[in-house]
C-alpha positions, 0 to 999 in steps of 0.5 A, a space after each residue: 459311569 466312570 469305570 465304564 468310560 475308563 474301560 471303553 477308553 482302554 478298548 479304544 487303545 486296544 485297536 492297535 493291539 487286536 487285529 479285527 477291531 477297526 470299526 471302533 475308530 469310526 465311533 463318537 468319542 467314548 468319553 461322551 457315553 454312559 453304560 447304557 449307551 455303551 452296552 446297548 450299541 453293538 460297536 461300542 460293546 464290541 470294543 469292550 471285548 477288544 479291551 479284554 483282549 488288549 490285556 493279553 498283549 501287555 508286556 508282562 502278561 500273556 505276551 512276555 511272562 505267561 505264555 513264554 514260561 508256563 508249561 515246562 518242564 515236562 516229560 516232553 518239553 523243557 527249558 533249553 537255557 541251562 547251558 553248562 554245568 557252571 552256568 549260574 542258576 537264575 530266575 528263568 531256571 527257577 521257573 522251569 525247574 520247579 525251584 521258583 520262589 516268591 520273589 522270582 526276578 521274572 515274576 515278582 512285578 507290579 505288572 506281572 502276569 497274576 495282576 494283569 490277568 486280573 485286570 482282564 478279569 475285571 474288564 470281562 466282569 464289567 462287560 458281562 454286567 453291562 451286557 446283561 443290563 443293557 445288551 438286549 441279549 434275549 432278542 439281539 443275536 449279535 449282542 448275545 454273542 458278545 456276552 458269550 464271548 466275554 463269558 468264555 474269555 473270562 473262563 479261559 483266563 481264570 482257567 489259566 490262573 488256576 492252572 498256574 497258581 492253584 487256588 486264587 481269589 474268585 472275582 465274578 463281579 466288578 470291583 467295588 468299595 465292599 470287595 476291594 480286597 478278597 482272599 483266595 477261594 477254593 478252586 472248586 468254587 471257581 471251577 463251578 462258576 466257569 462251567 456254568 458260565 460256559 454252559 450259558 455262553 455256548 447257547 449264545 455263541 456263533 459257530 465258526 463261520 456262522 457269522 462274520 464275527 466268527 470268520 477268524 480264529 482270533 475271535 471266540 466261537 461256540 466250538 472253542 467254548 465247548 472244547 474249553 468246557 471239556 478242558 476245564 471239566 477234565 482239570 476240575 475232576 482230576 488230580 492236583 495239589 490241594 489244601 485240605 477242605 476249608 484250609 485254602 489261604 491258611 498256609 496249608 501244605 496240601 496233598 495230591 488228591 481229587 476234589 471232595 465236591 460231588 458236583 466235580 466228580 468224574 461221574 458228574 462232569 464227564 457226561 456233560 463234557 462229552 455231550 458238548 464235545 459230541 455236539 461239536 464233532 457232529 456239527 461239522 464246524 471243525 476239521 483236521 488239516 489233512 497234512 500236519 506240515 501244512 497246519 504249521 506252515 499255515 500257522 507261521 503264515 498268519 492263517 486266521 481263517 476259521 472253520 478249520 483245525 485251529 479253534 482259537 488263537 491269542 489275538 496279538 496284533 501283527 506287531 505284538 507277541 513273542 511266540 516265535 521269538 521265544 520258541 522257534 528254531 534257534 537263529 543266531 543272527 542269520 538273515 531270514 525273510 529280510 530280517 537278521 535277528 538272534 532269537 528262538 530256541 528258549 525251550 524245546 523237546 526233551 532230547 528223547 522225544 524224537 525217539 518216541 515217535 514211530 519212524 513213519 509218524 510225520 509229526 516227528 520231524 515237524 515237532 523235533 528239530 536238532 539243528 539251528 541257524 548260525 549267523 553266517 546262514 549255515 544250518 548245523 546240528 545243534 547237539 544231542 541235548 539241544 532240540 527245537 520245536 520245528 512247528 515254529 520257524 522264522 523261515 515259514 513266516 511267508 507273510 512276514 511282517 517281522 523285522 526283528 526285535 522282541 515281537 513277531 506277531 504270531 498268534 499262539 494257538 489255544 485249542 485245535 480240533 485234534 484236542 476236541 477228538 482226543 478229549 472226546 476219546 479219553 472221556 468216552 473211554 473213561 465212561 465205559 468198561 472198554 474202548 468203544 467204536 466212537 472212542 477208537 474212531 476219534 483216536 484213529 482220525 488223529 493217528 491216521 493223519 500222523 501216519 499219512 501214507 501209512 494209514 493201515 499202520 495207524 488202524 492196526 495200532 488203534 484196533 489192537 487196543 482192547 482194554 480200557 487201560 491200554 486205550 488210556 495209555 494210548 491217549 496219554 502217549 498220543 497227546 504227548 506226540 500230537 501236542 509237544 511244544 504247545 504246552 498242554 502237557 503239564 496240566 495233563 500230567 497233573 490231572 492224571 497224577 503223573 507229573 513226578 512219575 513221568 519226570 523221573 522216567 524222563 530223567 532216566 531216559 536222558 541218562 540212557 540216551 547219553 550212555 546209549 543204554 536200554 532203548 538207545 543201545 543201538 546207536 553208534 554215537 556218530 551222525 552224518 548231515 547234509 543240506 536239503 534242497 529247500 536250503 532251509 533244513 538239513 537231514 541228519 542220518 544216524 539216529 534211526 535204527 537202520 542208520 548206524 553205518 555211513 549213508 550213501 550219496 554225496 555231500 554228507 558231513 560226519 560228526 563222530 561221537 555226537 551221542 556221548 557223555 562229556 561233562 565239559 561240553 554244553 552240547 552234550 547231556 551232562 549231569 547238571 543239565 539232566 538233573 535240571 529238569 526238576 530241582 525240587 519235588 514237582 508234586 510240591 512245586 506244580 503251582 507257582 506262588 503268588 508273588 511277594 509284590 502281590 501279597 504285600 499289596 493285598 492288605 493281608 487278604 492273600 496268603 500263600 499255601 503249599 511249600 511257599 507258606 514258609 518263605 
């Protein structure tokens, strides 16, 4: 009973964090209730769901450590903080550049993300156990949805744990005297539990907009759970650094391989994942936002209406979370929407990513921005080495509750409808000898929006993909162009066994851009720029193939030798910055270590594997 009372008190505290939980405030003091009352009463049981989500907003959990640091460096995204060849190497650089150590200054914390995510897992375990005992889920659809929600949240958090750390302890029941300390388990055990849980949860959950519970994207729904099943299945059936079978937690260095568990083979998991994705697609409960810019303007303006492209968002309150604070276009202190602050720009697209887009692809200039805000309010080019994610903009926060500081209230997107379509296309292609009509139609749907106004160009491209191999390569590139800045790429590259290969190529491409060789040999090196009519963006001329002479019209300013080699200028692609994309073999450092503080407090149960065993 005590553990339940504690959890509900935590859930009550979560009211200030989670934006859709006002009803719990109307309840009698939770300290008067035991488990049977809590989990048989919808409002109180719903409060335990908010208690799970409360942990997302803890200072060093998703808010301040996991979301700001997981997912780069890749072949499309990297840390912008390495500013000059003389800048000292710090804990932030360690994380981004595959040089992390077990005592990393950002992560080796009592309340760091590993420990806090397990706190959320424990809350989920309590809720799942309580609802199974007392929730009457067989006959009460709302209570069944809560059980599905708890199972899905636990699966999402566990997927993130495995994605970041590899093999971790498996805890699927509440902590008790006999399981206070546990060793790491093979991730295969965890994957099978998560997939079974999601199979169950999908049967309980409401579709988007089917109930008031799922009217917003900060609550779990069936379509998201189906997509999460596919995301986890692709990971479980894919490549990764793995200790030898039976050697997890022994200090084993591991090797890049597939799972040897036949239950996690592609032949077994892909048909199941595709069935869930097809059910989601055929349900009509999700759809692409017709215009790519509108999608991101809506995101920055706190549009949480379900039934559209966004399937699930991290439920930070309007005064919590630091997404734009971390990733928006860099602002050096200009006053925007009534607030002056110096934030954003910590990470961005690789300097070469803009050039990977077709000039008719509307995603290019939404995703890759090569300018920032100065303190004076002027907007100026940032330098060829400093690109920002244009999906995230303080100036697009029209319903802006942000007045500066570390928290902006943005609700980071966990999954979008385009991911449903592209995962379905990838799996469908893998299960057949050549791309099918369904696979092509799903890819074309995403591609057509990207080429809005030039849909024939998108159709010609998709129709040209004749072989299974060509279609797979198209999916690899489409996911890069569609999701740049959303930090799905690292997990994709790992499961495709392309992490080191693609990072090496990305490094070479940056040297070619710096020296204007290869694909970049057409560049004159000069650019021109001018302020646009919206007064919140600029146009840069001189990067496209047909822009190598001075543009026509007035108000253009020229920057000579913008694309050049100069080891002394931190705005340029000097050698130290390019090499900083990875400092060690990414294949050996694809996972974070379990940090010293956690290992020391594990009573000897937790031991690091991979390269960290010797530290």
